[in-house]
C-alpha positions as a Markdown table, in Angstrom:
| # | Residue | x | y | z |
|---|---|---|---|---|
| 1 | Unk | 0.0 | 0.0 | 0.0 |
| 2 | Unk | 1.1 | 3.6 | -0.7 |
| 3 | Unk | 0.0 | 6.2 | 1.9 |
| 4 | Unk | 0.1 | 9.9 | 2.0 |
| 5 | Unk | 0.3 | 11.0 | 5.7 |
| 6 | Unk | -0.7 | 14.7 | 6.1 |
| 7 | Unk | 0.5 | 16.1 | 9.4 |
| 8 | Unk | 0.1 | 19.9 | 9.8 |
| 9 | Unk | 2.8 | 20.1 | 12.5 |
| 10 | Unk | 6.5 | 21.0 | 12.9 |
| 11 | Unk | 7.6 | 17.4 | 12.4 |
| 12 | Unk | 10.0 | 16.4 | 14.0 |
| 13 | Unk | 11.1 | 18.6 | 16.9 |
| 14 | Unk | 13.7 | 17.0 | 19.2 |
| 15 | Unk | 12.5 | 19.3 | 22.0 |
| 16 | Unk | 9.4 | 17.1 | 22.4 |
| 17 | Unk | 6.7 | 17.6 | 19.9 |
| 18 | Unk | 5.0 | 16.0 | 18.0 |
| 19 | Unk | 6.2 | 12.5 | 19.0 |
| 20 | Unk | 2.8 | 11.1 | 18.3 |
| 21 | Unk | 3.1 | 11.5 | 14.5 |
| 22 | Unk | 6.6 | 9.9 | 14.6 |
| 23 | Unk | 5.5 | 6.8 | 16.4 |
| 24 | Unk | 2.4 | 6.4 | 14.2 |
| 25 | Unk | 4.6 | 6.6 | 11.1 |
| 26 | Unk | 7.3 | 4.4 | 12.5 |
| 27 | Unk | 5.0 | 1.5 | 13.3 |
| 28 | Unk | 3.0 | 1.8 | 10.1 |
| 29 | Unk | 6.2 | 1.6 | 8.1 |
| 30 | Unk | 7.4 | -1.4 | 10.1 |
| 31 | Unk | 4.2 | -3.2 | 9.0 |
| 32 | Unk | 5.3 | -2.7 | 5.3 |
| 33 | Unk | 3.4 | 0.5 | 4.5 |
| 34 | Unk | 5.2 | 2.9 | 2.1 |
| 35 | Unk | 4.5 | 6.4 | 3.3 |
| 36 | Unk | 5.0 | 9.9 | 2.0 |
| 37 | Unk | 4.8 | 12.2 | 5.0 |
| 38 | Unk | 3.8 | 15.8 | 4.2 |
| 39 | Unk | 4.4 | 18.3 | 7.1 |
| 40 | Unk | 5.5 | 21.8 | 7.9 |
| 41 | Unk | 8.9 | 23.2 | 7.0 |
| 42 | Unk | 9.9 | 23.5 | 10.6 |
| 43 | Unk | 11.6 | 20.5 | 12.3 |
| 44 | Unk | 14.3 | 17.9 | 11.6 |
| 45 | Unk | 14.0 | 14.9 | 9.4 |
| 46 | Unk | 14.1 | 11.5 | 11.0 |
| 47 | Unk | 15.3 | 8.2 | 9.7 |
| 48 | Unk | 12.4 | 5.8 | 9.1 |
| 49 | Unk | 12.9 | 3.1 | 6.4 |
| 50 | Unk | 10.0 | 3.3 | 3.9 |
| 51 | Unk | 9.1 | 6.9 | 4.7 |
| 52 | Unk | 9.8 | 9.9 | 2.5 |
| 53 | Unk | 9.4 | 13.2 | 4.4 |
| 54 | Unk | 8.1 | 16.1 | 2.3 |
| 55 | Unk | 7.8 | 19.7 | 3.5 |
| 56 | Unk | 6.2 | 22.9 | 2.6 |
| 57 | Unk | 8.5 | 26.0 | 2.8 |
| 58 | Unk | 9.9 | 26.7 | 6.2 |
| 59 | Unk | 8.9 | 30.4 | 6.5 |
| 60 | Unk | 11.4 | 30.9 | 9.2 |
| 61 | Unk | 10.3 | 34.6 | 9.6 |
| 62 | Unk | 7.1 | 33.3 | 11.2 |
| 63 | Unk | 8.9 | 32.0 | 14.2 |
| 64 | Unk | 8.0 | 28.9 | 16.2 |
| 65 | Unk | 4.6 | 27.3 | 15.6 |
| 66 | Unk | 2.6 | 27.6 | 18.8 |
| 67 | Unk | 0.6 | 24.8 | 20.4 |
| 68 | Unk | -3.1 | 24.9 | 19.4 |
| 69 | Unk | -5.0 | 27.0 | 16.9 |
| 70 | Unk | -3.3 | 30.2 | 15.6 |
| 71 | Unk | -3.2 | 32.5 | 12.6 |
| 72 | Unk | 0.3 | 31.2 | 11.9 |
| 73 | Unk | -1.1 | 27.7 | 11.6 |
| 74 | Unk | -3.8 | 28.9 | 9.3 |
| 75 | Unk | -1.2 | 30.5 | 7.0 |
| 76 | Unk | 0.8 | 27.3 | 7.0 |
| 77 | Unk | -2.2 | 25.1 | 6.4 |
| 78 | Unk | -3.1 | 27.0 | 3.3 |
| 79 | Unk | 0.3 | 25.9 | 1.9 |
| 80 | Unk | -0.4 | 22.4 | 3.2 |
| 81 | Unk | -3.6 | 22.3 | 1.1 |
| 82 | Unk | -1.7 | 23.3 | -2.0 |
| 83 | Unk | 1.1 | 20.7 | -1.4 |
| 84 | Unk | -1.6 | 18.0 | -0.7 |
| 85 | Unk | -3.3 | 18.7 | -4.1 |
| 86 | Unk | 0.0 | 18.7 | -5.9 |
| 87 | Unk | 1.0 | 15.3 | -4.4 |
| 88 | Unk | -2.4 | 13.8 | -5.2 |
| 89 | Unk | -2.1 | 14.9 | -8.8 |
| 90 | Unk | 1.4 | 13.4 | -9.2 |
| 91 | Unk | 1.0 | 10.1 | -7.3 |
| 92 | Unk | -1.6 | 7.4 | -6.7 |
| 93 | Unk | -2.2 | 6.9 | -3.0 |
| 94 | Unk | -4.3 | 4.1 | -1.6 |
| 95 | Unk | -4.8 | 5.9 | 1.7 |
| 96 | Unk | -4.5 | 9.4 | 2.9 |
| 97 | Unk | -3.9 | 9.5 | 6.7 |
| 98 | Unk | -4.9 | 12.9 | 7.9 |
| 99 | Unk | -3.9 | 14.3 | 11.3 |
| 100 | Unk | -6.0 | 16.8 | 13.1 |
| 101 | Unk | -7.3 | 19.7 | 10.9 |
| 102 | Unk | -5.8 | 18.1 | 7.7 |
| 103 | Unk | -8.9 | 16.0 | 7.6 |
| 104 | Unk | -10.9 | 19.1 | 6.8 |
| 105 | Unk | -9.4 | 19.4 | 3.3 |
| 106 | Unk | -8.6 | 15.8 | 2.7 |
| 107 | Unk | -12.3 | 14.9 | 3.2 |
| 108 | Unk | -13.2 | 17.1 | 0.2 |
| 109 | Unk | -10.3 | 15.8 | -1.9 |
| 110 | Unk | -11.3 | 12.1 | -1.3 |
| 111 | Unk | -14.1 | 11.9 | -4.0 |
| 112 | Unk | -11.9 | 13.6 | -6.5 |
| 113 | Unk | -8.9 | 11.2 | -6.1 |
| 114 | Unk | -10.5 | 8.0 | -4.9 |
| 115 | Unk | -8.4 | 7.3 | -1.9 |
| 116 | Unk | -9.5 | 5.8 | 1.5 |
| 117 | Unk | -9.4 | 8.3 | 4.3 |
| 118 | Unk | -8.0 | 7.7 | 7.8 |
| 119 | Unk | -8.6 | 10.4 | 10.4 |
| 120 | Unk | -6.1 | 10.6 | 13.3 |
| 121 | Unk | -8.2 | 12.5 | 15.8 |
| 122 | Unk | -6.0 | 13.8 | 18.6 |
| 123 | Unk | -8.6 | 16.2 | 19.9 |
| 124 | Unk | -12.0 | 17.7 | 19.1 |
| 125 | Unk | -11.1 | 20.7 | 17.0 |
| 126 | Unk | -14.2 | 22.8 | 17.9 |
| 127 | Unk | -13.2 | 22.3 | 21.6 |
| 128 | Unk | -9.7 | 23.5 | 20.9 |
| 129 | Unk | -11.0 | 26.9 | 19.8 |
| 130 | Unk | -12.2 | 27.5 | 23.4 |
| 131 | Unk | -9.5 | 25.5 | 25.2 |
| 132 | Unk | -6.7 | 27.7 | 23.6 |
| 133 | Unk | -8.8 | 30.9 | 23.8 |
| 134 | Unk | -8.5 | 31.3 | 20.0 |
| 135 | Unk | -12.0 | 32.4 | 19.4 |
| 136 | Unk | -15.3 | 32.6 | 21.3 |
| 137 | Unk | -17.3 | 33.0 | 18.1 |
| 138 | Unk | -20.4 | 30.8 | 18.1 |
| 139 | Unk | -20.5 | 30.7 | 14.3 |
| 140 | Unk | -16.8 | 29.7 | 13.9 |
| 141 | Unk | -17.3 | 26.9 | 16.5 |
| 142 | Unk | -20.4 | 25.6 | 14.6 |
| 143 | Unk | -18.5 | 25.6 | 11.3 |
| 144 | Unk | -15.7 | 23.6 | 12.9 |
| 145 | Unk | -18.2 | 21.2 | 14.4 |
| 146 | Unk | -19.9 | 20.7 | 11.0 |
| 147 | Unk | -16.5 | 20.1 | 9.4 |
| 148 | Unk | -15.5 | 17.6 | 12.1 |
| 149 | Unk | -18.8 | 15.7 | 11.9 |
| 150 | Unk | -18.5 | 15.4 | 8.1 |
| 151 | Unk | -14.9 | 14.2 | 8.4 |
| 152 | Unk | -15.9 | 11.5 | 10.9 |
| 153 | Unk | -18.7 | 10.4 | 8.6 |
| 154 | Unk | -16.6 | 10.1 | 5.5 |
| 155 | Unk | -13.5 | 8.4 | 7.0 |
| 156 | Unk | -13.0 | 4.7 | 6.5 |
| 157 | Unk | -11.1 | 4.6 | 9.9 |
| 158 | Unk | -10.8 | 6.9 | 12.8 |
| 159 | Unk | -8.0 | 6.8 | 15.5 |
| 160 | Unk | -8.7 | 8.4 | 18.9 |
| 161 | Unk | -6.1 | 8.8 | 21.6 |
| 162 | Unk | -8.1 | 8.5 | 24.8 |
| 163 | Unk | -11.4 | 6.9 | 26.0 |
| 164 | Unk | -13.2 | 10.2 | 26.3 |
| 165 | Unk | -12.4 | 11.1 | 22.7 |
| 166 | Unk | -13.4 | 7.6 | 21.6 |
| 167 | Unk | -16.8 | 8.1 | 23.3 |
| 168 | Unk | -17.2 | 11.5 | 21.6 |
| 169 | Unk | -16.5 | 10.0 | 18.2 |
| 170 | Unk | -19.0 | 7.2 | 18.8 |
| 171 | Unk | -21.6 | 9.8 | 19.8 |
| 172 | Unk | -21.0 | 11.5 | 16.5 |
| 173 | Unk | -22.0 | 8.3 | 14.7 |
| 174 | Unk | -18.7 | 6.5 | 14.0 |
| 175 | Unk | -19.3 | 2.8 | 13.9 |
| 176 | Unk | -17.3 | 0.6 | 16.3 |
| 177 | Unk | -15.6 | -1.3 | 13.5 |
| 178 | Unk | -14.2 | 1.9 | 12.1 |
| 179 | Unk | -13.1 | 3.3 | 15.4 |
| 180 | Unk | -9.7 | 2.6 | 17.0 |
| 181 | Unk | -8.4 | 3.7 | 20.4 |
| 182 | Unk | -4.6 | 3.9 | 20.0 |
| 183 | Unk | -3.0 | 5.9 | 22.8 |
| 184 | Unk | 0.2 | 7.8 | 22.3 |
| 185 | Unk | 1.9 | 5.5 | 24.7 |
| 186 | Unk | 5.3 | 4.6 | 23.3 |
| 187 | Unk | 8.5 | 6.6 | 23.5 |
| 188 | Unk | 11.2 | 4.7 | 21.6 |
| 189 | Unk | 14.5 | 6.6 | 21.0 |
| 190 | Unk | 14.4 | 8.7 | 17.8 |
| 191 | Unk | 17.2 | 8.8 | 15.3 |
| 192 | Unk | 17.5 | 11.8 | 13.1 |
| 193 | Unk | 18.3 | 11.5 | 9.4 |
| 194 | Unk | 21.8 | 12.8 | 10.0 |
| 195 | Unk | 22.5 | 9.9 | 12.4 |
| 196 | Unk | 22.1 | 11.8 | 15.6 |
| 197 | Unk | 20.0 | 10.1 | 18.3 |
| 198 | Unk | 17.9 | 12.9 | 19.8 |
| 199 | Unk | 16.5 | 11.0 | 22.7 |
| 200 | Unk | 19.5 | 9.0 | 23.9 |
| 201 | Unk | 21.8 | 10.5 | 26.6 |
| 202 | Unk | 23.8 | 13.3 | 25.1 |
| 203 | Unk | 25.9 | 16.3 | 26.3 |
| 204 | Unk | 23.7 | 18.8 | 28.1 |
| 205 | Unk | 23.0 | 22.0 | 26.2 |
| 206 | Unk | 24.0 | 25.4 | 27.6 |
| 207 | Unk | 26.2 | 23.9 | 30.3 |
| 208 | Unk | 23.2 | 22.6 | 32.3 |
| 209 | Unk | 24.3 | 19.8 | 34.6 |
| 210 | Unk | 21.8 | 17.2 | 35.8 |
| 211 | Unk | 23.6 | 16.5 | 39.1 |
| 212 | Unk | 22.5 | 14.2 | 41.9 |
| 213 | Unk | 20.2 | 16.2 | 44.2 |
| 214 | Unk | 21.1 | 16.7 | 47.9 |
| 215 | Unk | 17.5 | 16.1 | 48.9 |
| 216 | Unk | 14.3 | 14.8 | 47.2 |
| 217 | Unk | 13.7 | 16.3 | 43.8 |
| 218 | Unk | 10.2 | 16.8 | 42.3 |
| 219 | Unk | 10.2 | 17.2 | 38.5 |
| 220 | Unk | 7.7 | 18.5 | 36.1 |
| 221 | Unk | 8.5 | 18.3 | 32.4 |
| 222 | Unk | 6.2 | 19.7 | 29.7 |
| 223 | Unk | 4.8 | 22.9 | 28.3 |
| 224 | Unk | 3.9 | 25.9 | 30.5 |
| 225 | Unk | 0.6 | 26.6 | 28.9 |
| 226 | Unk | -2.0 | 27.8 | 31.5 |
| 227 | Unk | -4.0 | 24.6 | 31.5 |
| 228 | Unk | -0.8 | 22.7 | 32.6 |
| 229 | Unk | -1.1 | 24.2 | 36.1 |
| 230 | Unk | 2.6 | 25.1 | 36.5 |
| 231 | Unk | 1.8 | 28.2 | 38.6 |
| 232 | Unk | -0.4 | 26.0 | 40.8 |
| 233 | Unk | 2.5 | 23.6 | 41.2 |
| 234 | Unk | 4.8 | 26.4 | 42.3 |
| 235 | Unk | 2.3 | 27.6 | 44.9 |
| 236 | Unk | 1.9 | 24.0 | 46.2 |
| 237 | Unk | 5.6 | 23.5 | 46.4 |
| 238 | Unk | 5.9 | 26.7 | 48.5 |
| 239 | Unk | 3.7 | 24.9 | 51.1 |
| 240 | Unk | 5.8 | 21.7 | 50.7 |
| 241 | Unk | 9.0 | 23.6 | 51.2 |
| 242 | Unk | 8.0 | 24.9 | 54.6 |
| 243 | Unk | 7.8 | 21.4 | 55.9 |
| 244 | Unk | 10.6 | 19.9 | 53.7 |
| 245 | Unk | 13.2 | 22.5 | 53.1 |
| 246 | Unk | 15.5 | 19.8 | 51.7 |
| 247 | Unk | 13.1 | 19.3 | 48.7 |
| 248 | Unk | 13.8 | 20.8 | 45.3 |
| 249 | Unk | 11.4 | 21.5 | 42.4 |
| 250 | Unk | 12.7 | 21.3 | 38.9 |
| 251 | Unk | 10.5 | 22.7 | 36.0 |
| 252 | Unk | 11.6 | 21.5 | 32.6 |
| 253 | Unk | 10.3 | 23.3 | 29.6 |
| 254 | Unk | 8.5 | 26.6 | 28.9 |
| 255 | Unk | 9.2 | 29.5 | 26.6 |
| 256 | Unk | 11.4 | 32.3 | 27.9 |
| 257 | Unk | 8.5 | 34.6 | 28.7 |
| 258 | Unk | 6.6 | 31.8 | 30.5 |
| 259 | Unk | 9.7 | 31.0 | 32.5 |
| 260 | Unk | 10.2 | 34.6 | 33.5 |
| 261 | Unk | 6.7 | 34.7 | 34.9 |
| 262 | Unk | 7.2 | 31.5 | 36.9 |
| 263 | Unk | 10.5 | 32.7 | 38.2 |
| 264 | Unk | 8.8 | 35.9 | 39.4 |
| 265 | Unk | 6.2 | 33.8 | 41.2 |
| 266 | Unk | 8.8 | 31.6 | 42.8 |
| 267 | Unk | 10.7 | 34.7 | 44.0 |
| 268 | Unk | 7.5 | 36.2 | 45.5 |
| 269 | Unk | 6.9 | 33.0 | 47.4 |
| 270 | Unk | 10.5 | 33.0 | 48.8 |
| 271 | Unk | 11.6 | 29.8 | 47.1 |
| 272 | Unk | 15.0 | 30.9 | 46.0 |
| 273 | Unk | 17.2 | 28.2 | 44.7 |
| 274 | Unk | 14.7 | 25.5 | 45.8 |
| 275 | Unk | 12.8 | 26.1 | 42.5 |
| 276 | Unk | 14.9 | 25.6 | 39.4 |
| 277 | Unk | 13.8 | 26.2 | 35.8 |
| 278 | Unk | 15.7 | 24.6 | 32.9 |
| 279 | Unk | 14.0 | 26.3 | 30.0 |
| 280 | Unk | 13.3 | 24.4 | 26.8 |
| 281 | Unk | 15.7 | 21.4 | 26.4 |
| 282 | Unk | 16.1 | 18.4 | 24.2 |
| 283 | Unk | 14.2 | 15.2 | 24.9 |
| 284 | Unk | 17.5 | 13.7 | 26.0 |
| 285 | Unk | 18.1 | 16.3 | 28.6 |
| 286 | Unk | 14.5 | 16.2 | 29.8 |
| 287 | Unk | 14.8 | 12.5 | 30.2 |
| 288 | Unk | 17.9 | 12.9 | 32.4 |
| 289 | Unk | 16.0 | 15.3 | 34.7 |
| 290 | Unk | 13.1 | 12.9 | 35.0 |
| 291 | Unk | 15.6 | 10.1 | 35.8 |
| 292 | Unk | 17.0 | 12.2 | 38.6 |
| 293 | Unk | 13.6 | 12.7 | 40.2 |
| 294 | Unk | 12.3 | 11.3 | 43.5 |
| 295 | Unk | 8.7 | 12.2 | 42.5 |
| 296 | Unk | 7.1 | 13.2 | 39.2 |
| 297 | Unk | 4.2 | 15.5 | 39.0 |
| 298 | Unk | 1.4 | 16.4 | 36.5 |
| 299 | Unk | -0.5 | 19.4 | 37.9 |
| 300 | Unk | -2.8 | 19.9 | 34.8 |
| 301 | Unk | -5.9 | 21.9 | 35.6 |
| 302 | Unk | -8.4 | 20.8 | 33.0 |
| 303 | Unk | -8.8 | 18.9 | 29.7 |
| 304 | Unk | -10.0 | 15.6 | 28.5 |
| 305 | Unk | -7.1 | 14.2 | 26.4 |
| 306 | Unk | -4.6 | 12.1 | 28.2 |
| 307 | Unk | -1.1 | 13.7 | 27.8 |
| 308 | Unk | 1.6 | 11.6 | 26.2 |
| 309 | Unk | 3.9 | 12.1 | 29.2 |
| 310 | Unk | 1.5 | 10.2 | 31.5 |
| 311 | Unk | 2.5 | 6.9 | 29.8 |
| 312 | Unk | 6.2 | 7.7 | 30.2 |
| 313 | Unk | 5.6 | 8.6 | 33.8 |
| 314 | Unk | 3.8 | 5.3 | 34.4 |
| 315 | Unk | 6.7 | 3.4 | 32.9 |
| 316 | Unk | 9.3 | 5.4 | 34.8 |
| 317 | Unk | 9.3 | 3.4 | 38.1 |
| 318 | Unk | 9.0 | 6.7 | 40.0 |
| 319 | Unk | 6.0 | 7.8 | 42.1 |
| 320 | Unk | 3.6 | 10.2 | 40.4 |
| 321 | Unk | 1.4 | 12.9 | 41.9 |
| 322 | Unk | -1.3 | 14.0 | 39.5 |
| 323 | Unk | -4.5 | 16.1 | 39.6 |
| 324 | Unk | -7.8 | 14.2 | 39.6 |
| 325 | Unk | -9.2 | 15.5 | 36.3 |
| 326 | Unk | -10.5 | 13.6 | 33.3 |
| 327 | Unk | -7.2 | 14.0 | 31.4 |
| 328 | Unk | -5.6 | 11.8 | 34.0 |
| 329 | Unk | -8.3 | 9.6 | 35.5 |
| 330 | Unk | -9.0 | 8.0 | 32.1 |
| 331 | Unk | -5.7 | 6.2 | 32.7 |
| 332 | Unk | -4.7 | 6.8 | 36.4 |
| 333 | Unk | -6.2 | 5.5 | 39.6 |
| 334 | Unk | -5.2 | 5.8 | 43.2 |
| 335 | Unk | -3.5 | 2.5 | 42.9 |
| 336 | Unk | -0.9 | 3.7 | 40.5 |
| 337 | Unk | -0.3 | 7.3 | 41.6 |
| 338 | Unk | -1.3 | 9.9 | 44.2 |
| 339 | Unk | -4.4 | 11.6 | 42.8 |
| 340 | Unk | -5.3 | 15.0 | 44.3 |
| 341 | Unk | -7.8 | 17.8 | 43.6 |
| 342 | Unk | -6.4 | 20.6 | 41.4 |
| 343 | Unk | -5.8 | 23.2 | 44.1 |
| 344 | Unk | -2.6 | 24.2 | 45.9 |
| 345 | Unk | -3.5 | 22.7 | 49.3 |
| 346 | Unk | -4.4 | 19.3 | 47.9 |
| 347 | Unk | -1.4 | 19.2 | 45.6 |
| 348 | Unk | 0.9 | 20.1 | 48.4 |
| 349 | Unk | -0.6 | 17.4 | 50.6 |
| 350 | Unk | -0.2 | 14.8 | 47.8 |
| 351 | Unk | 3.5 | 15.7 | 47.4 |
| 352 | Unk | 4.1 | 15.5 | 51.1 |
| 353 | Unk | 2.4 | 12.1 | 51.3 |
| 354 | Unk | 4.6 | 10.8 | 48.5 |
| 355 | Unk | 7.7 | 12.2 | 50.2 |
| 356 | Unk | 6.9 | 10.9 | 53.7 |
| 357 | Unk | 5.7 | 7.4 | 52.8 |
| 358 | Unk | 8.4 | 5.8 | 50.6 |
| 359 | Unk | 7.0 | 2.3 | 51.0 |
| 360 | Unk | 3.6 | 3.4 | 49.6 |
| 361 | Unk | 5.3 | 5.5 | 46.9 |
| 362 | Unk | 7.2 | 2.4 | 45.8 |
| 363 | Unk | 4.1 | 0.3 | 45.8 |
| 364 | Unk | 2.1 | 2.7 | 43.6 |
| 365 | Unk | 5.1 | 3.2 | 41.2 |
| 366 | Unk | 5.4 | -0.6 | 40.9 |
| 367 | Unk | 1.7 | -0.9 | 40.1 |
| 368 | Unk | 2.1 | 1.9 | 37.5 |
| 369 | Unk | 4.9 | 0.0 | 35.8 |
| 370 | Unk | 2.8 | -3.2 | 35.6 |
| 371 | Unk | -0.2 | -1.2 | 34.2 |
| 372 | Unk | 2.0 | 0.3 | 31.5 |
| 373 | Unk | 3.4 | -3.1 | 30.5 |
| 374 | Unk | 0.0 | -4.7 | 30.4 |
| 375 | Unk | -2.0 | -2.1 | 28.6 |
| 376 | Unk | 0.3 | 0.5 | 26.8 |
| 377 | Unk | 3.7 | -0.9 | 26.0 |
| 378 | Unk | 5.0 | -1.2 | 22.5 |
| 379 | Unk | 3.6 | -4.7 | 21.8 |
| 380 | Unk | 0.1 | -3.5 | 22.7 |
| 381 | Unk | 0.6 | -0.4 | 20.5 |
| 382 | Unk | 1.7 | -2.5 | 17.6 |
| 383 | Unk | -1.3 | -4.8 | 18.0 |
| 384 | Unk | -3.7 | -1.9 | 17.8 |
| 385 | Unk | -2.0 | -0.4 | 14.8 |
| 386 | Unk | -2.1 | -3.7 | 12.9 |
| 387 | Unk | -5.9 | -3.9 | 13.4 |
| 388 | Unk | -6.2 | -0.3 | 12.1 |
| 389 | Unk | -4.1 | -1.1 | 9.1 |
| 390 | Unk | -6.1 | -4.2 | 8.3 |
| 391 | Unk | -9.3 | -2.1 | 7.9 |
| 392 | Unk | -7.6 | 0.0 | 5.2 |
| 393 | Unk | -6.3 | -2.9 | 3.1 |
């Protein structure tokens, strides 16, 4: 089979996103699928046998592509539409595998070019408009909802990444035999096309040393978008620090402006050197910080899609403290982590519980590892992808 995979994302970025497209492509290629991957100009090419990476112009003057909807993405997607049409005119593809908003234009190209359509649904796009505060226009939301419903109806197969999204797609009329729940749950090392391994241990950028901590280290790694709850975590850690002055909080990620705001908050709370921000680092460096942790934390405030990092946290062998919201509770229970309400007092109590009861922390971390191996490890991911590919034969 010959596939066109249309991924309107900065593929591949060693700083952490979007790994989901990489793993989807990798496993499909391992099953014998020949793939042309069309993506944004930003990013670094990866080495995947059987995959040809094609890019629209980079437009470096635009700067980094932000997470979520933006006018920058609208501009880039206009070029993605043009490139998609040109590729379909030049090549015969059996399947077009559309990620996120790419399904909106691929759905209308389908009857013209006669391919099967697979929709990789990582979120409900109408919901993203409000989640990322892009627009509160009722009309725009209704237009996106109509486009999404049409795309679901005209796709031969639909991938969702979490149970809540699967239920949403089913409620939109997607038949069970066309619907596949394939979580973003694997995190193999990634080798770039130039031979560099961007996720294996490597020299630390900018002189950052990931030294052994003197006391227990709590680590958060991810974006600093408001819904991630990083400011809530800092407030909670201030409460922890009063009882455990030997503890350290390390925050991995965040844009410079976001980091400056968090540093100012930490200073106001009197945390001093107990709260460390690394800035944006490569996946290799982020992994080293995670491996140095006594406790991992996910303080997300709201959302319904399970973040990719949860699966890596489950597999880490380290205790996890996470907020009790739908994003987490679709996967996490009190048997595999410390679940707390999304407020500073509750999060502080959960962190202190994990710090003060090492036996219980070890038990939950061990349960988490077993859950990951049973439900989300690579063999389970491959099995789900094979069933998805069979439907499109």
